[in-house]
Residue frames as qw, qx, qy, qz and C-alpha x, y, z in Angstrom:
[[0.083, -0.164, -0.824, 0.535, 45.81, 50.30, -15.63],
 [0.198, -0.602, -0.655, -0.411, 42.03, 50.44, -15.30],
 [0.216, -0.567, 0.127, -0.785, 40.29, 53.15, -13.30],
 [0.837, -0.447, -0.168, -0.267, 38.88, 50.47, -11.00],
 [0.840, -0.022, -0.300, 0.452, 42.40, 49.20, -10.24],
 [0.238, 0.427, -0.218, 0.845, 43.56, 52.72, -9.49],
 [0.519, -0.566, -0.025, -0.640, 40.60, 53.22, -7.16],
 [0.914, -0.313, -0.258, 0.025, 41.44, 50.01, -5.29],
 [0.646, 0.151, -0.299, 0.686, 45.03, 51.15, -4.77],
 [0.059, -0.494, 0.121, -0.859, 43.91, 54.57, -3.55],
 [0.727, -0.510, -0.189, -0.420, 41.43, 52.88, -1.17],
 [0.865, -0.155, -0.351, 0.324, 44.39, 51.11, 0.50],
 [0.304, 0.574, -0.259, 0.715, 46.16, 54.36, 1.42],
 [0.485, -0.667, 0.181, -0.536, 44.51, 54.92, 4.84],
 [0.959, -0.282, 0.022, -0.003, 45.37, 51.37, 5.94],
 [0.772, 0.324, -0.167, 0.521, 48.90, 51.69, 4.60],
 [0.047, 0.688, -0.245, 0.681, 49.41, 54.98, 6.46],
 [0.719, -0.576, 0.132, -0.366, 48.07, 53.52, 9.69],
 [0.977, -0.077, -0.027, 0.196, 50.35, 50.49, 9.40],
 [0.585, 0.496, -0.185, 0.615, 53.38, 52.60, 8.45],
 [0.206, -0.727, 0.232, -0.613, 52.84, 54.91, 11.43],
 [0.874, -0.447, 0.110, -0.158, 52.76, 51.87, 13.67],
 [0.918, 0.132, -0.047, 0.371, 56.01, 50.58, 12.20],
 [0.470, 0.397, -0.120, 0.779, 57.89, 53.87, 12.20],
 [0.339, -0.575, -0.479, 0.569, 58.21, 56.26, 15.13],
 [0.073, -0.380, 0.113, 0.915, 58.51, 59.33, 12.92],
 [0.540, 0.613, 0.472, -0.331, 55.34, 60.36, 10.97],
 [0.332, 0.771, -0.336, -0.427, 57.43, 61.86, 8.15],
 [0.045, -0.376, 0.905, 0.195, 59.39, 58.63, 7.70],
 [0.456, 0.282, 0.816, -0.215, 56.11, 56.70, 7.81],
 [0.516, 0.733, 0.151, -0.417, 54.70, 58.88, 5.03],
 [0.173, 0.653, -0.651, -0.346, 57.88, 58.27, 3.03],
 [0.283, -0.090, 0.955, 0.006, 57.37, 54.53, 3.48],
 [0.531, 0.546, 0.567, -0.315, 53.79, 54.83, 2.17],
 [0.380, 0.790, -0.210, -0.434, 55.00, 56.89, -0.78],
 [0.002, 0.479, -0.843, -0.244, 57.68, 54.33, -1.65],
 [0.415, 0.159, 0.885, -0.138, 55.12, 51.54, -1.34],
 [0.526, 0.682, 0.334, -0.383, 52.67, 53.30, -3.67],
 [0.266, 0.736, -0.476, -0.401, 55.38, 54.05, -6.21],
 [0.132, -0.284, 0.940, 0.137, 56.51, 50.43, -6.24],
 [0.473, 0.359, 0.767, -0.243, 52.93, 49.12, -6.47],
 [0.478, 0.755, 0.072, -0.444, 52.13, 51.47, -9.32],
 [0.221, 0.674, -0.621, -0.334, 55.27, 50.61, -11.27],
 [0.017, 0.200, -0.978, -0.059, 54.89, 46.86, -10.73],
 [0.638, 0.131, 0.328, -0.684, 51.11, 46.61, -10.98],
 [0.728, 0.338, -0.457, -0.383, 51.42, 44.21, -13.91],
 [0.306, 0.267, -0.887, 0.218, 53.11, 41.72, -11.54],
 [0.461, -0.080, 0.562, -0.682, 50.07, 41.59, -9.26],
 [0.114, -0.118, -0.957, -0.239, 48.21, 38.33, -9.60],
 [0.417, -0.273, -0.190, -0.846, 44.53, 39.14, -9.91],
 [0.707, -0.320, -0.608, -0.168, 43.47, 36.07, -7.90],
 [0.503, -0.246, -0.542, 0.627, 45.10, 37.42, -4.71],
 [0.150, -0.899, -0.391, 0.127, 43.84, 40.32, -2.62],
 [0.390, 0.724, -0.038, 0.568, 45.28, 43.68, -3.65],
 [0.406, -0.846, 0.155, -0.309, 45.38, 44.96, -0.05],
 [0.877, -0.383, 0.235, 0.170, 47.53, 42.02, 1.09],
 [0.754, 0.393, 0.119, 0.513, 49.82, 42.54, -1.91],
 [0.091, 0.853, -0.080, 0.507, 50.26, 46.21, -0.98],
 [0.637, -0.722, 0.233, -0.134, 51.06, 45.30, 2.64],
 [0.928, -0.033, 0.180, 0.326, 53.61, 42.82, 1.30],
 [0.509, 0.642, -0.001, 0.573, 55.30, 45.57, -0.67],
 [0.251, -0.859, 0.173, -0.411, 55.34, 47.79, 2.41],
 [0.872, -0.452, 0.176, 0.066, 56.78, 44.95, 4.49],
 [0.835, 0.215, 0.108, 0.495, 59.63, 44.51, 2.03],
 [0.217, 0.784, -0.052, 0.579, 60.29, 48.26, 1.94],
 [0.546, -0.779, 0.156, -0.265, 60.33, 48.38, 5.75],
 [0.923, -0.246, 0.171, 0.243, 62.76, 45.44, 6.00],
 [0.655, 0.495, 0.037, 0.569, 65.04, 47.08, 3.45],
 [0.075, -0.849, 0.125, -0.508, 65.10, 50.24, 5.60],
 [0.773, -0.605, 0.179, -0.061, 65.92, 48.24, 8.73],
 [0.898, 0.057, 0.127, 0.417, 68.81, 46.57, 6.95],
 [0.400, 0.681, -0.020, 0.614, 70.08, 49.94, 5.78],
 [0.382, -0.838, 0.130, -0.366, 69.85, 51.32, 9.34],
 [0.915, -0.358, 0.069, 0.176, 71.95, 48.48, 10.69],
 [0.714, 0.291, 0.014, 0.636, 74.85, 49.85, 8.70],
 [0.071, 0.534, -0.123, 0.833, 74.25, 53.25, 10.36],
 [0.472, -0.435, -0.725, 0.250, 73.62, 52.50, 14.04],
 [0.146, -0.157, -0.285, 0.934, 73.76, 56.16, 15.04],
 [0.367, -0.116, -0.300, -0.873, 70.35, 56.62, 13.32],
 [0.231, -0.227, -0.941, 0.102, 68.69, 54.02, 15.55],
 [0.379, -0.566, -0.357, -0.639, 65.04, 54.78, 16.37],
 [0.713, -0.510, -0.479, 0.055, 65.12, 53.27, 19.86],
 [0.520, 0.017, -0.333, 0.786, 67.83, 55.57, 21.25],
 [0.089, -0.324, 0.007, -0.942, 65.50, 58.57, 21.55],
 [0.601, -0.495, -0.518, -0.354, 62.82, 56.75, 23.53],
 [0.291, -0.607, 0.458, -0.580, 62.51, 57.58, 27.21],
 [0.152, 0.136, -0.951, 0.231, 62.97, 54.83, 29.74],
 [0.072, 0.419, 0.818, -0.388, 59.60, 55.37, 31.42],
 [0.012, 0.595, 0.530, 0.604, 56.44, 56.78, 29.81],
 [0.006, -0.058, 0.351, -0.935, 55.30, 60.00, 31.46],
 [0.023, 0.551, 0.814, -0.180, 51.90, 60.08, 33.08],
 [0.093, 0.322, 0.322, 0.885, 49.83, 62.73, 31.26],
 [0.238, 0.303, 0.458, -0.801, 47.11, 65.15, 32.26],
 [0.646, 0.379, -0.171, -0.640, 45.51, 64.76, 28.85],
 [0.658, -0.226, 0.714, -0.077, 45.27, 61.02, 29.13],
 [0.834, 0.436, 0.321, -0.101, 44.05, 59.89, 25.71],
 [0.534, 0.809, -0.242, 0.047, 46.64, 61.53, 23.50],
 [0.085, -0.719, 0.670, -0.165, 49.50, 60.75, 25.81],
 [0.759, -0.133, 0.618, -0.155, 48.45, 57.15, 26.38],
 [0.823, 0.557, 0.116, -0.010, 48.48, 56.67, 22.60],
 [0.278, 0.833, -0.458, 0.139, 51.94, 58.21, 22.48],
 [0.443, -0.520, 0.703, -0.199, 53.10, 55.89, 25.26],
 [0.870, 0.156, 0.454, -0.111, 51.63, 52.87, 23.50],
 [0.669, 0.730, -0.137, 0.036, 53.39, 53.90, 20.30],
 [0.012, 0.763, -0.622, 0.177, 56.69, 54.10, 22.16],
 [0.668, -0.252, 0.675, -0.185, 56.11, 50.66, 23.66],
 [0.863, 0.447, 0.221, -0.077, 55.32, 49.32, 20.20],
 [0.435, 0.819, -0.367, 0.075, 58.58, 50.79, 18.92],
 [0.330, -0.606, 0.705, -0.162, 60.46, 48.77, 21.54],
 [0.893, 0.094, 0.424, -0.118, 59.17, 45.52, 20.05],
 [0.396, -0.227, 0.684, 0.569, 61.40, 43.82, 17.48],
 [0.336, 0.318, -0.319, -0.827, 60.25, 44.83, 13.98],
 [0.327, -0.024, -0.878, -0.350, 59.10, 41.32, 13.05],
 [0.118, -0.408, -0.830, 0.362, 56.88, 41.15, 16.14],
 [0.127, 0.449, 0.199, -0.862, 55.60, 44.71, 15.75],
 [0.315, 0.193, -0.519, -0.771, 54.56, 44.24, 12.14],
 [0.295, -0.218, -0.918, -0.150, 52.67, 41.00, 12.87],
 [0.079, -0.454, -0.666, 0.586, 50.92, 42.58, 15.87],
 [0.191, 0.412, -0.017, -0.891, 49.87, 45.62, 13.83],
 [0.311, 0.079, -0.710, -0.627, 48.67, 43.60, 10.84],
 [0.298, -0.323, -0.898, 0.005, 46.51, 41.33, 13.01],
 [0.170, -0.531, -0.613, 0.560, 45.29, 43.77, 15.67],
 [0.091, 0.536, 0.034, -0.839, 45.00, 47.03, 13.76],
 [0.297, 0.306, -0.550, -0.718, 44.59, 46.04, 10.12],
 [0.748, 0.060, 0.464, -0.471, 42.55, 42.94, 11.02],
 [0.560, 0.424, -0.644, -0.304, 44.27, 40.68, 8.51],
 [0.966, -0.200, -0.010, -0.162, 43.90, 36.94, 9.07],
 [0.620, -0.548, 0.513, 0.230, 46.89, 34.90, 10.16],
 [0.751, 0.273, 0.499, 0.336, 47.08, 33.42, 6.64],
 [0.355, 0.895, 0.128, 0.237, 47.08, 36.87, 5.04],
 [0.304, -0.892, 0.333, 0.040, 49.78, 38.04, 7.44],
 [0.760, -0.233, 0.536, 0.284, 51.85, 34.95, 6.63],
 [0.644, 0.570, 0.372, 0.350, 51.56, 35.80, 2.94],
 [0.085, 0.984, -0.029, 0.152, 52.43, 39.47, 3.48],
 [0.405, -0.796, 0.448, 0.034, 55.44, 38.76, 5.69],
 [0.653, 0.506, -0.555, -0.100, 56.55, 35.66, 3.78],
 [0.067, -0.339, 0.872, -0.347, 56.73, 33.24, 6.72],
 [0.339, -0.255, -0.895, -0.141, 54.74, 30.14, 7.71],
 [0.465, -0.636, -0.270, -0.554, 51.49, 30.68, 9.62],
 [0.787, -0.445, -0.351, 0.244, 53.01, 29.06, 12.72],
 [0.496, 0.035, -0.140, 0.857, 55.74, 31.70, 12.74],
 [0.170, -0.520, -0.189, -0.816, 53.08, 34.41, 12.53],
 [0.691, -0.595, -0.341, -0.230, 51.28, 32.92, 15.53],
 [0.757, -0.261, -0.281, 0.529, 54.53, 32.61, 17.48],
 [0.301, 0.226, -0.032, 0.926, 55.61, 36.20, 16.75],
 [0.359, -0.580, -0.265, -0.682, 52.16, 37.46, 17.64],
 [0.763, -0.529, -0.368, 0.042, 52.14, 35.59, 20.93],
 [0.645, -0.153, -0.203, 0.721, 55.59, 36.90, 21.88],
 [0.094, 0.386, 0.107, 0.912, 54.64, 40.46, 20.86],
 [0.525, -0.632, -0.322, -0.470, 51.47, 40.37, 22.95],
 [0.783, -0.450, -0.320, 0.285, 53.29, 38.97, 25.97],
 [0.525, 0.015, -0.107, 0.844, 56.11, 41.50, 25.72],
 [0.097, -0.493, -0.183, -0.845, 53.71, 44.39, 25.25],
 [0.658, -0.622, -0.365, -0.218, 51.66, 43.22, 28.25],
 [0.744, -0.320, -0.251, 0.530, 54.84, 43.05, 30.35],
 [0.328, 0.218, 0.023, 0.919, 55.96, 46.50, 29.18],
 [0.328, -0.618, -0.275, -0.659, 52.55, 48.00, 30.03],
 [0.752, -0.575, -0.318, 0.042, 52.64, 46.40, 33.46],
 [0.686, -0.157, -0.148, 0.695, 56.23, 47.56, 34.06],
 [0.170, 0.476, 0.130, 0.853, 55.35, 51.13, 33.08],
 [0.033, -0.116, -0.587, 0.800, 53.36, 51.44, 36.28],
 [0.438, -0.211, -0.377, -0.788, 49.91, 51.43, 34.73],
 [0.585, -0.179, 0.507, -0.606, 47.06, 50.38, 36.95],
 [0.329, -0.004, 0.943, 0.053, 45.97, 46.71, 36.77],
 [0.518, 0.609, 0.494, -0.341, 42.69, 47.79, 35.14],
 [0.354, 0.789, -0.284, -0.415, 44.51, 49.52, 32.29],
 [0.098, -0.402, 0.885, 0.213, 46.75, 46.49, 31.78],
 [0.448, 0.264, 0.842, -0.143, 43.67, 44.25, 31.59],
 [0.490, 0.750, 0.221, -0.387, 41.91, 46.56, 29.10],
 [0.209, 0.729, -0.540, -0.365, 45.03, 46.86, 26.94],
 [0.279, -0.216, 0.931, 0.090, 45.54, 43.09, 27.06],
 [0.540, 0.459, 0.674, -0.206, 42.04, 42.46, 25.78],
 [0.416, 0.813, -0.053, -0.404, 42.52, 44.94, 22.96],
 [0.189, 0.642, -0.695, -0.262, 45.67, 43.25, 21.72],
 [0.407, -0.136, 0.895, -0.121, 44.36, 39.73, 22.33],
 [0.709, 0.400, -0.004, -0.580, 42.02, 39.62, 19.29],
 [0.509, -0.140, 0.831, 0.174, 42.02, 36.09, 17.86],
 [0.465, 0.410, -0.397, -0.677, 41.57, 35.46, 14.13]]
């Protein structure tokens, strides 16, 4: 592997960590997901087709790793992530950090296929076509999942008792169109 290829993989780590933390509620499990993704990418680097974007390929590997973990969890329902989430987010005194925590909990309530599409488009700023390639579904399915995720997240924010202004601001942030 060339030094330039190694540098490109290393440059993807911050985006991979951000995406993994959005997918997983536990930072340690998110870091494990990143580690598994990097190991798989490194060991299968010869399978990467140079004409495609490396970043999208890495997100594809992470997607597959994440789906494998979800399937494994289904056989162990007592380890479910959603069981530990509180019913209502608590209103904080230190608003910024706690609002982020609340948003993360709301994101964790989304179905995994909606959450990953929302994070790839809104946070990682991938195009719909790139997301379709990463997730392995048609672009129309990406758009549908994204629409449902945005609507559900908007409803959850509104139901949490946030002021209408905060719901409007949050809606605009997740409404980015590619």
